[in-house]
Every structure is written in C-alpha cells, then in structure tokens.
C-alpha positions in Angstrom: 75.9 24.7 -17.6 75.2 21.8 -15.3 73.1 18.9 -16.6 70.1 17.6 -14.6 70.2 14.2 -13.0 68.5 12.7 -16.1 70.6 14.7 -18.6 73.8 13.5 -20.2 77.0 14.0 -18.3 79.3 16.8 -19.4 83.1 17.0 -19.1 82.7 19.4 -16.2 80.4 16.9 -14.4 83.0 14.2 -14.9 85.9 16.3 -13.5 83.8 17.6 -10.6 82.5 14.2 -9.5 85.4 11.9 -10.4 88.3 14.4 -9.8 91.5 14.2 -11.8 91.2 12.0 -14.8 93.0 11.9 -18.1 91.5 13.6 -21.1 91.0 10.3 -22.9 89.0 9.1 -20.0 86.7 12.1 -20.2 86.2 11.4 -23.9 85.5 7.7 -23.3 82.9 8.5 -20.6 81.2 11.1 -22.8 81.0 8.5 -25.6 79.0 6.1 -23.4 76.1 8.5 -23.3 76.0 8.2 -19.5 73.7 10.3 -17.3 74.7 12.1 -14.2 73.2 9.3 -12.1 75.2 6.7 -14.1 78.4 8.7 -13.3 77.5 9.1 -9.6 76.9 5.4 -9.2 80.1 4.5 -11.2 82.3 6.9 -9.1 80.9 5.3 -5.8 81.6 1.8 -7.2 85.1 2.7 -8.5 86.0 4.1 -5.1 85.0 0.8 -3.5 81.9 2.3 -1.9 79.6 -0.5 -3.2 79.4 -3.5 -5.4 75.8 -2.8 -6.2 73.8 0.1 -7.6 71.4 2.2 -5.6 68.6 -0.4 -6.2 70.6 -3.2 -4.7 71.3 -4.8 -8.1 74.8 -5.6 -9.4 76.2 -2.7 -11.3 75.3 -2.9 -15.0 74.7 -0.8 -18.1 76.3 2.5 -18.6 77.2 2.9 -14.9 79.3 -0.4 -15.1 80.9 0.8 -18.3 81.9 4.2 -16.7 83.2 2.4 -13.6 85.4 0.2 -15.8 86.7 3.3 -17.6 87.5 5.0 -14.3 89.2 1.9 -13.0 91.6 1.9 -16.0 92.6 5.6 -15.7 96.0 6.1 -14.2 95.3 9.6 -12.7 92.0 8.4 -11.2 93.7 5.3 -9.7 96.6 7.3 -8.3 94.2 9.8 -6.7 92.3 6.9 -5.1 95.5 5.2 -3.8 96.6 8.5 -2.2 93.3 8.8 -0.3 93.5 5.2 1.0 
C-alpha cells in the first residue's frame, strides 16, 4: 500500500525514496508524522540538492526534522558518500 502525497509516510516509502537507512532511522522518521512530500523535500535537501523547500523558503517543520534524521544516519551518509 502506497500513501498519497498528502498521506503519512510509510516505512516502504522511506526505504524507496531515501534508500538504505538504519531501522532506527525509519522509526524516527515515522514518529515525526511526516508526509510523503515532507520526505521527498527532506531527501532532496539531505542529498545537497537544495537549501530551500519547493516554495523557496528555508527548510522547516517536519521536512527539516526528517532531513536532520537522515543526515545523522550512517547507512544513508555512506550511500551518499559513495555516490559523490
């Protein structure tokens, strides 16, 4: 089952969009109550694809929280380093 853009993110959504992340990271993201859009924006930001959200404002709210969680995940950081 895939959530809609407005729906809450699922563990499958997190792994599909963010790639390899630790289980505790998935749990932490789920606990934020982030939406799919929050996750998409956070992943772009964590990958260095933008300092701002899609509206041109500085990243804030749940997207900023999810981005911080991803940035502190060793598996996610290692995957990002290997791509760069």
